[in-house]
C-alpha positions as CSV (number, residue, x, y, z in Angstrom):
1,M,-59.6,-111.2,150.0
2,F,-57.4,-110.1,147.4
3,A,-55.8,-107.3,149.4
4,A,-54.5,-109.8,151.9
5,S,-52.5,-112.0,149.4
6,T,-50.2,-108.7,149.3
7,F,-49.3,-108.6,152.9
8,E,-45.5,-109.1,153.9
9,G,-43.9,-109.5,157.3
10,R,-45.8,-107.9,160.2
11,A,-48.9,-107.3,158.2
12,L,-49.2,-110.9,156.9
13,T,-48.5,-112.2,160.5
14,W,-51.6,-110.0,161.9
15,W,-53.5,-111.3,158.7
16,N,-52.8,-115.3,159.6
17,R,-53.8,-114.2,163.0
18,N,-57.4,-112.9,162.0
19,V,-57.9,-115.9,159.6
20,H,-57.2,-118.5,162.5
21,T,-59.3,-116.6,164.7
22,L,-62.3,-116.1,162.2
23,G,-61.6,-119.2,159.9
24,L,-60.5,-118.6,156.2
25,V,-64.3,-118.4,154.9
26,N,-65.3,-115.8,157.2
27,A,-62.0,-113.7,157.2
28,N,-62.5,-113.6,153.1
29,C,-66.0,-112.3,153.7
30,I,-65.3,-109.2,155.6
31,P,-66.6,-106.0,153.9
32,W,-64.2,-103.7,152.6
33,N,-64.8,-100.7,154.9
34,E,-64.9,-103.0,157.9
35,F,-61.5,-104.2,156.6
36,K,-60.1,-100.7,156.4
37,S,-61.2,-100.1,159.9
38,M,-59.6,-103.1,161.2
39,M,-56.2,-102.3,159.3
40,T,-56.6,-98.3,160.6
41,T,-57.0,-99.9,164.3
42,E,-54.0,-102.0,164.0
43,Y,-51.4,-99.8,162.3
44,C,-52.8,-96.2,163.0
45,P,-53.6,-95.6,166.5
46,T,-55.1,-92.2,167.7
47,T,-51.8,-90.5,168.4
48,E,-50.2,-91.5,164.9
49,I,-53.5,-90.2,163.0
50,Q,-53.2,-86.7,164.9
51,R,-49.7,-86.5,163.9
52,M,-50.6,-87.2,160.1
53,E,-53.4,-85.0,160.4
54,Q,-51.0,-82.0,161.8
55,E,-48.5,-82.7,159.0
56,L,-51.7,-82.7,156.5
57,W,-52.7,-79.0,158.0
58,T,-49.1,-77.5,157.5
59,L,-47.9,-79.4,154.3
60,T,-46.7,-77.1,152.0
61,L,-44.9,-77.1,148.7
62,K,-40.8,-77.3,149.0
63,G,-38.9,-75.5,146.3
64,D,-40.0,-76.7,142.8
65,D,-40.8,-80.1,143.6
66,I,-44.6,-80.3,143.0
67,E,-44.5,-83.8,142.5
68,A,-43.2,-84.6,145.8
69,Y,-45.9,-82.1,147.2
70,N,-48.7,-84.0,145.3
71,N,-47.5,-87.6,146.4
72,R,-47.6,-86.8,149.9
73,F,-50.9,-85.0,149.9
74,H,-52.7,-88.1,148.4
75,E,-51.0,-90.4,151.1
76,L,-52.1,-87.8,153.8
77,S,-55.6,-87.6,152.5
78,L,-56.2,-91.1,152.5
79,L,-54.8,-92.0,155.8
80,C,-56.8,-89.0,157.2
81,P,-60.1,-89.3,155.7
82,D,-62.0,-87.6,158.6
83,F,-59.8,-84.3,158.1
84,V,-60.5,-83.9,154.1
85,P,-64.1,-85.8,153.9
86,N,-65.3,-84.3,150.6
87,E,-63.7,-83.2,147.4
88,K,-64.3,-79.4,148.3
89,K,-62.2,-79.5,151.5
90,K,-59.4,-81.5,149.4
91,V,-59.2,-78.9,147.1
92,K,-59.3,-76.0,149.5
93,R,-56.7,-77.8,151.5
94,Y,-54.5,-78.5,148.4
95,I,-54.2,-75.0,147.3
96,R,-53.5,-73.8,150.6
97,G,-50.1,-75.4,150.6
98,F,-48.7,-73.2,147.6
99,P,-47.0,-69.9,147.9
100,E,-48.8,-67.1,147.1
101,R,-47.8,-66.4,143.6
102,I,-49.5,-69.7,142.8
103,K,-52.3,-69.9,145.1
104,G,-54.3,-67.0,143.7
105,N,-53.9,-68.3,140.2
106,I,-55.0,-71.6,141.1
107,T,-57.9,-70.2,143.2
108,S,-58.9,-67.7,140.3
109,S,-59.4,-70.8,137.8
110,K,-62.3,-72.2,140.4
111,P,-61.5,-75.8,140.2
112,T,-64.2,-78.1,141.6
113,T,-62.1,-81.3,141.6
114,L,-58.7,-82.2,143.1
115,H,-57.7,-83.1,139.8
116,E,-58.3,-80.1,138.0
117,A,-56.4,-78.2,140.6
118,I,-53.4,-80.4,140.2
119,N,-53.4,-79.9,136.8
120,M,-53.5,-76.2,137.0
121,A,-50.8,-76.2,139.9
122,R,-48.6,-78.2,137.4
123,E,-49.0,-75.8,134.8
124,L,-48.2,-72.7,137.0
125,A,-45.4,-74.2,138.5
126,E,-43.7,-75.1,135.1
127,Q,-44.3,-71.6,133.9
128,A,-42.6,-70.3,137.3
129,F,-39.7,-72.6,136.7
130,Q,-39.3,-71.6,133.2
131,G,-39.3,-67.9,134.3
132,K,-36.8,-68.5,137.1
133,A,-34.3,-70.2,134.4
134,A,-34.5,-67.3,132.1
135,R,-33.7,-65.0,135.0
136,V,-30.9,-67.0,136.1
137,S,-29.3,-66.9,132.6
138,E,-30.1,-63.3,132.1
139,S,-27.9,-62.9,135.7
140,N,-25.4,-65.3,134.7
141,K,-24.9,-63.1,131.2
142,R,-24.5,-59.7,133.6
143,K,-22.2,-61.2,135.4
144,W,-19.9,-62.3,132.5
145,E,-20.3,-59.0,130.7
146,D,-19.6,-57.3,134.2
147,Q,-16.3,-59.4,134.8
148,H,-15.4,-59.1,131.1
149,G,-15.6,-55.5,131.2
150,K,-13.6,-55.5,134.3
151,N,-11.0,-57.6,133.0
152,H,-10.6,-55.2,129.9
153,H,-10.3,-52.5,132.0
154,Q,-7.7,-54.1,134.4
155,Q,-5.5,-54.9,131.1
156,Q,-5.9,-51.2,129.8
157,N,-4.5,-50.1,132.9
158,R,-1.6,-52.6,132.9
159,R,-0.9,-51.5,129.5
160,Q,-0.9,-47.8,130.8
161,E,1.4,-48.7,133.7
162,T,4.0,-50.5,131.3
163,A,3.9,-47.6,128.9
164,K,4.5,-44.9,131.9
165,A,7.4,-47.5,132.9
166,Y,9.1,-47.2,129.4
167,V,8.5,-43.5,129.4
168,T,10.9,-43.3,132.1
169,V,13.7,-45.2,130.7
170,L,16.3,-42.4,130.2
171,A,18.0,-41.7,126.8
172,E,21.4,-42.5,126.5
173,G,23.9,-39.5,127.7
174,R,20.9,-37.7,129.5
175,G,20.8,-37.0,133.1
176,Y,18.0,-38.1,135.5
177,A,16.0,-35.7,137.5
178,R,12.9,-37.9,139.0
179,N,13.0,-39.9,142.2
180,L,12.1,-43.3,140.5
181,P,14.2,-46.3,142.1
182,W,17.6,-47.5,140.0
183,Y,17.3,-51.3,139.1
184,N,20.5,-52.9,138.1
185,R,18.6,-55.9,136.0
186,C,17.8,-53.2,133.5
187,K,20.4,-50.3,134.3
188,A,17.4,-47.7,134.3
189,H,15.0,-45.9,136.7
190,H,11.4,-47.0,136.6
191,Q,8.4,-48.0,138.3
192,P,8.7,-51.0,140.9
193,G,8.5,-54.4,139.5
194,L,8.0,-53.3,136.1
195,C,11.5,-53.9,134.1
196,P,11.3,-52.7,130.6
197,P,12.9,-55.1,128.0
198,R,16.0,-54.0,126.0
199,C,16.1,-54.5,122.3
200,S,18.6,-57.0,121.0
201,K,18.9,-55.0,117.6
202,C,19.5,-51.2,118.9
203,H,20.4,-52.2,122.6
204,K,18.1,-49.6,123.9
205,L,15.4,-50.0,126.6
206,G,11.5,-49.9,126.2
207,H,11.0,-52.2,123.2
208,K,11.6,-55.6,121.9
209,E,13.7,-56.5,118.7
210,E,10.4,-57.2,116.8
211,D,8.9,-53.8,117.7
212,C,12.3,-51.8,116.9
213,Q,12.0,-49.1,114.5
214,T,15.7,-48.2,114.4
215,R,17.2,-49.1,111.1
216,I,20.9,-50.0,111.4
217,P,22.9,-49.5,107.9
218,A,24.2,-52.6,106.7
219,A,28.0,-52.6,106.0
220,R,30.0,-53.6,103.1
221,G,30.2,-57.7,103.3
222,N,29.3,-58.9,106.9
223,S,27.6,-56.2,109.0
224,L,29.4,-57.5,112.1
225,Q,32.9,-57.5,110.6
226,N,34.4,-54.5,112.2
227,V,32.4,-55.2,115.4
228,I,34.8,-56.0,118.6
229,C,33.5,-57.8,121.5
230,F,34.3,-56.0,124.8
231,G,34.1,-59.2,126.7
232,C,36.8,-61.6,124.8
233,G,38.4,-59.0,122.3
234,E,37.2,-60.8,119.4
235,K,35.7,-59.4,116.2
236,G,32.4,-60.3,114.8
237,H,30.0,-60.5,117.5
238,Y,28.9,-58.0,120.4
239,M,29.4,-58.6,124.0
240,D,26.1,-60.2,125.1
241,K,26.5,-62.5,122.0
242,C,29.6,-63.7,123.2
243,P,30.1,-67.4,122.8
244,R,32.6,-67.5,125.9
245,G,29.7,-66.5,128.2
246,T,29.6,-63.5,130.6
247,N,32.1,-65.6,132.9
248,Q,34.5,-65.1,130.2
249,K,34.3,-61.3,130.4
250,N,37.8,-59.6,129.9
251,K,39.4,-63.1,130.7
252,G,42.2,-63.9,128.2
253,A,41.5,-60.7,126.3
254,R,44.9,-60.0,124.4
255,V,45.7,-56.4,123.7
256,E,48.4,-55.4,121.2
257,A,50.2,-52.3,121.8
258,Y,52.9,-50.4,119.6
259,V,55.2,-48.3,121.5
260,M,57.8,-45.9,119.8
261,R,60.9,-45.5,122.3
262,T,64.2,-44.5,122.1
263,E,65.3,-46.8,124.6
264,E,66.3,-50.2,124.1
265,P,63.0,-52.2,123.6
266,L,61.8,-54.1,126.7
267,Q,61.9,-58.0,126.4
268,D,57.9,-58.5,126.6
269,P,56.2,-60.8,124.1
270,N,53.0,-58.8,124.7
271,V,54.2,-55.5,123.4
272,I,55.9,-54.7,119.9
273,A,58.3,-52.1,120.3
274,G,60.3,-50.0,117.6
275,T,62.6,-47.0,117.3
276,P,62.1,-44.1,115.3
């Protein structure tokens, strides 16, 4: 018997035992139905058959994996032939395992064989899968658009809050009549946590140098020729650009004073004295 040549392990041991009992010639002459009955009796006891019949009765499609459902239905229908003895009952039981959205369409096509029912189920499942993919794609698109709009709205709010903070910066020489807190970092009153930038060109608050609209007239020759640093006392730069740094502020600065006196001049090398 050809089927016996594929046995391995426990099945091969069982078959060799039958060959020893019946003889090789008689064993190879066993009819196919009798052979299946012998295999069922050995490996499928009554309790196991009942368990598989119960599984076949409750078998349903899990998710979108229709091929897994088809494979398991074939296995159980072969092992439980008394449960689905003819093609009509196989088709009825096969359709019963699908959800309502697919079951009705398969039934309306009136399949007469299990093969027709399987082909119709595959086609409907593919359509359902593509529809689901399209809905997921549309949902993701809407989420992206909503998130993009939300981010844009948040950016607009930040710009408005920053603009409000800049507006609260006081012009030089004016008093302050509001109740916003004072910040030493920018030397101004404004909303918490939003220190406005200081322009390095006009030294005013509320904008950067690249956005500065103030025009500073150029002096003859070097525009910084007559500028005196309040930090080191030297000409040619502002205090915030002092090469000696902020730690050198007022350190080592030398001031020359001219004093007109009638008395004797003081003996001080830092004082230039003269008489009228």
